N, C-alpha and C positions, 0 to 999 in steps of 0.2 A: 370846818374851816374853809375859807375860800381865799384866793390870792388874786392880786392884780399887778400889772406892770405899767406904771405911769409914764415911763419914758420911751417905750417902744413896744412893738407887737411881739407875739411869741407864737411860733408855729410848731406843730407836731405832725410828723410824717411816719406812719407805721412802716416798719421794716419787714413785715410779713403780711400775708393776705388774710386779715381778720377784721372783725368789727370792734368798736370800742365806744364807751359812753362818755359824754361830756355834760357838765352842769355849768350853766352860765347865769349871770345876773348883770343888769345894766350898770353903767358907770355911776359913781357916787362915792360919798365918804365911807359907806359901808354897804355890804350887799343887802338889798331889799328882799327879805324872804318871801314876800308875796309875788315877786317877779322872777324868781329862779325858774329856769326852764332846763329840761333835760332833752338830750338828743342821742339817738343811736346812730353813730357814724358808719356808713356802709364800707364794705371792703374796698380796697384800693383808693381810699380817700383820706386826705389829711385835713387839719384845721389850722387856721391862723386867727388867734385872738387879737382884736384891735387893741390899741393902747387904752388902758384904763378899764377894760372889761373884766369883771369878777369871774373867776372860774375855779373849779375844783381840780386837783391833780387828776391825771388820767386814770380811768378804770377800763382795763382791757379784759376781754372775755378769754384771753389767752396770755400766758406768761411770755412776754416778748419785749423787744427793744423798739424805741422810737428814735428817729432823727429829730433833734430839737434845734430850732433856729431861734436864737435869742439875741438881744441887744448887748453889745459890749461897749463900755465906755464909762465915763465919770458919772457919778450920781447914783442914788439908790433906786433901782428899777424893780423892787419887790416890796409889796405891802401885803401883809397877812392879816386876815380878820378871823378871830376864833369865836364861834358862836358859843354862848355860855349856857343858857337854858332854853334857847329856842327849839321848838319841835318842828321839824320840817317834814311834810308829807307831800310827795309829788303825785299828782293824779294824771291819768292817761288823757 
């Protein structure tokens, strides 16, 4: 699955000194599996997903908490896409 937030950005700031993984895809009606990219985010670094960017929930190399900055207000700011039979293999 991947999710996007059409009405506002979403930021994740790690509360401990550790790396974490992100998976993202460009804006669109659904995630384009041919354009999914993965990144290893270095220690002491957070991420802020722009409005409409598809992303997978966080994958941390350590069990920890994140400070999450999200939009508050009227309207639905969460769209979830569930892959059905797509096989996704990420290459280096």
